[in-house]
FIKOLZA-1660 file (N, C-alpha, C; in steps of 0.1 Angstrom, whole numbers, plus 5000, padded with zeros to 4 digits):
% residues 96
   i   px   py   pz ch aa at
   1 5352 5361 9462  A  M  N
   1 5355 5368 9454  A  M CA
   1 5373 5363 9449  A  M  C
   2 5371 5360 9437  A  S  N
   2 5386 5354 9430  A  S CA
   2 5391 5363 9426  A  S  C
   3 5402 5365 9426  A  R  N
   3 5413 5375 9417  A  R CA
   3 5421 5366 9406  A  R  C
   4 5422 5372 9393  A  K  N
   4 5428 5365 9384  A  K CA
   4 5445 5370 9387  A  K  C
   5 5454 5362 9386  A  P  N
   5 5467 5369 9386  A  P CA
   5 5470 5377 9372  A  P  C
   6 5476 5387 9372  A  E  N
   6 5480 5392 9362  A  E CA
   6 5492 5380 9356  A  E  C
   7 5490 5383 9339  A  S  N
   7 5502 5374 9333  A  S CA
   7 5515 5382 9333  A  S  C
   8 5524 5371 9331  A  K  N
   8 5535 5376 9330  A  K CA
   8 5540 5387 9319  A  K  C
   9 5533 5382 9308  A  Q  N
   9 5532 5388 9296  A  Q CA
   9 5531 5403 9298  A  Q  C
  10 5517 5407 9302  A  S  N
  10 5515 5419 9301  A  S CA
  10 5524 5425 9312  A  S  C
  11 5531 5420 9324  A  E  N
  11 5542 5429 9331  A  E CA
  11 5554 5433 9322  A  E  C
  12 5556 5424 9316  A  S  N
  12 5570 5426 9310  A  S CA
  12 5569 5436 9297  A  S  C
  13 5555 5435 9291  A  K  N
  13 5552 5449 9283  A  K CA
  13 5555 5461 9288  A  K  C
  14 5547 5461 9301  A  T  N
  14 5547 5474 9306  A  T CA
  14 5562 5475 9311  A  T  C
  15 5572 5467 9317  A  T  N
  15 5581 5470 9318  A  T CA
  15 5593 5476 9307  A  T  C
  16 5593 5467 9296  A  E  N
  16 5600 5474 9284  A  E CA
  16 5594 5484 9281  A  E  C
  17 5581 5490 9281  A  E  N
  17 5576 5503 9275  A  E CA
  17 5582 5515 9286  A  E  C
  18 5583 5508 9295  A  D  N
  18 5587 5521 9305  A  D CA
  18 5604 5524 9304  A  D  C
  19 5609 5511 9300  A  F  N
  19 5626 5514 9300  A  F CA
  19 5631 5521 9291  A  F  C
  20 5642 5531 9294  A  I  N
  20 5647 5534 9286  A  I CA
  20 5661 5536 9285  A  I  C
  21 5669 5529 9273  A  N  N
  21 5684 5525 9274  A  N CA
  21 5691 5538 9269  A  N  C
  22 5695 5547 9278  A  P  N
  22 5706 5557 9275  A  P CA
  22 5716 5556 9267  A  P  C
  23 5723 5543 9267  A  G  N
  23 5735 5536 9259  A  G CA
  23 5728 5535 9247  A  G  C
  24 5718 5532 9245  A  L  N
  24 5715 5525 9234  A  L CA
  24 5711 5535 9225  A  L  C
  25 5705 5545 9231  A  Q  N
  25 5702 5561 9223  A  Q CA
  25 5713 5567 9220  A  Q  C
  26 5724 5568 9230  A  K  N
  26 5735 5573 9224  A  K CA
  26 5746 5569 9212  A  K  C
  27 5743 5555 9216  A  W  N
  27 5747 5547 9203  A  W CA
  27 5738 5549 9189  A  W  C
  28 5730 5550 9187  A  E  N
  28 5722 5553 9178  A  E CA
  28 5724 5564 9172  A  E  C
  29 5726 5576 9182  A  Q  N
  29 5727 5590 9179  A  Q CA
  29 5741 5592 9171  A  Q  C
  30 5750 5582 9178  A  I  N
  30 5765 5584 9173  A  I CA
  30 5763 5575 9157  A  I  C
  31 5757 5564 9156  A  R  N
  31 5760 5557 9145  A  R CA
  31 5752 5564 9135  A  R  C
  32 5742 5573 9134  A  E  N
  32 5734 5582 9125  A  E CA
  32 5744 5590 9120  A  E  C
  33 5753 5597 9128  A  E  N
  33 5761 5606 9123  A  E CA
  33 5773 5600 9115  A  E  C
  34 5777 5589 9118  A  W  N
  34 5785 5580 9111  A  W CA
  34 5784 5574 9099  A  W  C
  35 5771 5573 9098  A  V  N
  35 5767 5569 9084  A  V CA
  35 5759 5575 9074  A  V  C
  36 5758 5590 9081  A  K  N
  36 5751 5601 9072  A  K CA
  36 5761 5605 9059  A  K  C
  37 5755 5606 9049  A  V  N
  37 5763 5608 9038  A  V CA
  37 5768 5622 9037  A  V  C
  38 5776 5627 9038  A  V  N
  38 5780 5640 9035  A  V CA
  38 5779 5642 9017  A  V  C
  39 5773 5654 9014  A  P  N
  39 5771 5656 8998  A  P CA
  39 5784 5656 8991  A  P  C
  40 5794 5667 8996  A  S  N
  40 5807 5667 8991  A  S CA
  40 5817 5656 8987  A  S  C
  41 5817 5646 9001  A  K  N
  41 5826 5635 8998  A  K CA
  41 5815 5622 8988  A  K  C
  42 5803 5623 8987  A  A  N
  42 5799 5614 8981  A  A CA
  42 5800 5613 8968  A  A  C
  43 5801 5626 8961  A  T  N
  43 5802 5631 8948  A  T CA
  43 5821 5625 8943  A  T  C
  44 5828 5626 8954  A  K  N
  44 5843 5623 8951  A  K CA
  44 5842 5607 8950  A  K  C
  45 5833 5598 8956  A  R  N
  45 5834 5586 8956  A  R CA
  45 5826 5580 8944  A  R  C
  46 5821 5586 8933  A  K  N
  46 5814 5577 8925  A  K CA
  46 5822 5572 8917  A  K  C
  47 5835 5577 8912  A  G  N
  47 5844 5570 8906  A  G CA
  47 5850 5561 8910  A  G  C
  48 5857 5551 8903  A  E  N
  48 5866 5542 8908  A  E CA
  48 5879 5549 8914  A  E  C
  49 5885 5549 8925  A  V  N
  49 5895 5549 8931  A  V CA
  49 5908 5541 8923  A  V  C
  50 5918 5551 8919  A  K  N
  50 5926 5545 8912  A  K CA
  50 5941 5541 8918  A  K  C
  51 5949 5535 8920  A  A  N
  51 5965 5533 8928  A  A CA
  51 5972 5543 8922  A  A  C
  52 5979 5549 8932  A  R  N
  52 5990 5561 8927  A  R CA
  52 6000 5555 8930  A  R  C
  53 6014 5563 8923  A  P  N
  53 6026 5555 8927  A  P CA
  53 6032 5560 8942  A  P  C
  54 6032 5552 8949  A  V  N
  54 6040 5552 8963  A  V CA
  54 6054 5547 8965  A  V  C
  55 6061 5552 8974  A  D  N
  55 6073 5543 8977  A  D CA
  55 6071 5535 8985  A  D  C
  56 6071 5524 8985  A  V  N
  56 6065 5511 8992  A  V CA
  56 6075 5512 9006  A  V  C
  57 6089 5512 9002  A  D  N
  57 6099 5513 9017  A  D CA
  57 6096 5524 9028  A  D  C
  58 6090 5535 9019  A  D  N
  58 6086 5546 9030  A  D CA
  58 6073 5542 9037  A  D  C
  59 6063 5536 9029  A  V  N
  59 6049 5532 9036  A  V CA
  59 6054 5522 9047  A  V  C
  60 6062 5512 9044  A  I  N
  60 6063 5502 9053  A  I CA
  60 6072 5507 9064  A  I  C
  61 6080 5516 9061  A  E  N
  61 6090 5521 9074  A  E CA
  61 6079 5530 9082  A  E  C
  62 6071 5537 9077  A  R  N
  62 6061 5545 9088  A  R CA
  62 6050 5537 9093  A  R  C
  63 6048 5527 9085  A  I  N
  63 6037 5515 9099  A  I CA
  63 6045 5508 9106  A  I  C
  64 6057 5504 9104  A  Y  N
  64 6061 5493 9112  A  Y CA
  64 6073 5501 9122  A  Y  C
  65 6078 5508 9119  A  S  N
  65 6091 5515 9124  A  S CA
  65 6083 5524 9136  A  S  C
  66 6091 5524 9150  A  Q  N
  66 6086 5532 9161  A  Q CA
  66 6086 5547 9156  A  Q  C
  67 6096 5551 9145  A  T  N
  67 6098 5564 9142  A  T CA
  67 6089 5569 9131  A  T  C
  68 6080 5557 9127  A  G  N
  68 6072 5564 9119  A  G CA
  68 6057 5567 9121  A  G  C
  69 6055 5565 9133  A  N  N
  69 6045 5566 9142  A  N CA
  69 6034 5563 9134  A  N  C
  70 6032 5556 9126  A  G  N
  70 6021 5547 9120  A  G CA
  70 6015 5555 9109  A  G  C
  71 6018 5566 9107  A  T  N
  71 6008 5574 9099  A  T CA
  71 6017 5578 9084  A  T  C
  72 6010 5578 9076  A  L  N
  72 6013 5583 9063  A  L CA
  72 6014 5596 9057  A  L  C
  73 6022 5598 9049  A  R  N
  73 6020 5613 9045  A  R CA
  73 6008 5615 9036  A  R  C
  74 6003 5608 9029  A  D  N
  74 5988 5612 9023  A  D CA
  74 5983 5598 9021  A  D  C
  75 5972 5596 9019  A  P  N
  75 5961 5584 9024  A  P CA
  75 5964 5577 9012  A  P  C
  76 5960 5562 9010  A  L  N
  76 5963 5555 9000  A  L CA
  76 5947 5547 9003  A  L  C
  77 5947 5544 8990  A  P  N
  77 5933 5536 8988  A  P CA
  77 5934 5526 8996  A  P  C
  78 5926 5520 8999  A  L  N
  78 5923 5506 9008  A  L CA
  78 5930 5496 9000  A  L  C
  79 5926 5492 8989  A  G  N
  79 5929 5478 8979  A  G CA
  79 5945 5482 8977  A  G  C
  80 5948 5496 8977  A  Q  N
  80 5964 5495 8973  A  Q CA
  80 5970 5491 8987  A  Q  C
  81 5966 5497 8998  A  M  N
  81 5972 5493 9012  A  M CA
  81 5972 5479 9015  A  M  C
  82 5961 5474 9011  A  I  N
  82 5962 5456 9010  A  I CA
  82 5969 5450 8999  A  I  C
  83 5971 5455 8988  A  D  N
  83 5981 5449 8980  A  D CA
  83 5994 5449 8983  A  D  C
  84 5996 5461 8989  A  L  N
  84 6011 5464 8993  A  L CA
  84 6015 5459 9005  A  L  C
  85 6006 5456 9017  A  L  N
  85 6009 5447 9027  A  L CA
  85 6010 5433 9024  A  L  C
  86 6003 5427 9019  A  I  N
  86 6003 5413 9014  A  I CA
  86 6015 5409 9003  A  I  C
  87 6022 5417 8997  A  D  N
  87 6033 5420 8992  A  D CA
  87 6042 5418 9003  A  D  C
  88 6044 5428 9010  A  F  N
  88 6051 5428 9020  A  F CA
  88 6054 5416 9028  A  F  C
  89 6042 5409 9034  A  W  N
  89 6040 5398 9039  A  W CA
  89 6047 5385 9035  A  W  C
  90 6044 5384 9020  A  E  N
  90 6047 5374 9014  A  E CA
  90 6062 5374 9013  A  E  C
  91 6070 5384 9009  A  A  N
  91 6083 5388 9011  A  A CA
  91 6089 5381 9021  A  A  C
  92 6081 5383 9032  A  D  N
  92 6085 5381 9047  A  D CA
  92 6082 5365 9051  A  D  C
  93 6075 5360 9044  A  G  N
  93 6070 5346 9045  A  G CA
  93 6058 5342 9055  A  G  C
  94 6054 5356 9055  A  L  N
  94 6041 5355 9067  A  L CA
  94 6030 5352 9062  A  L  C
  95 6028 5352 9049  A  Y  N
  95 6014 5352 9041  A  Y CA
  95 6014 5341 9030  A  Y  C
  96 6009 5333 9032  A  D  N
  96 6008 5319 9022  A  D CA
  96 5998 5320 9013  A  D  C
% end
């Protein structure tokens, strides 16, 4: 009476089905909360965010100095912040 060896494929399917990755489950849970759309915030983002007047020297001081602590008084739109930093880097010869 000969017995056929079980295929490796069927063994791996059983192992994969039994395996539970708690790290992946936690990551998926955190990601789901992070990408969840909050209705009150979603309505605010429908319009285009416009640049607002800022004191460029104050922003640069707060970002780069040790006393500025890297925090701004008020949030800036990302596009405006990028433009501001590029202008600063170009003035210092750091961006071509």
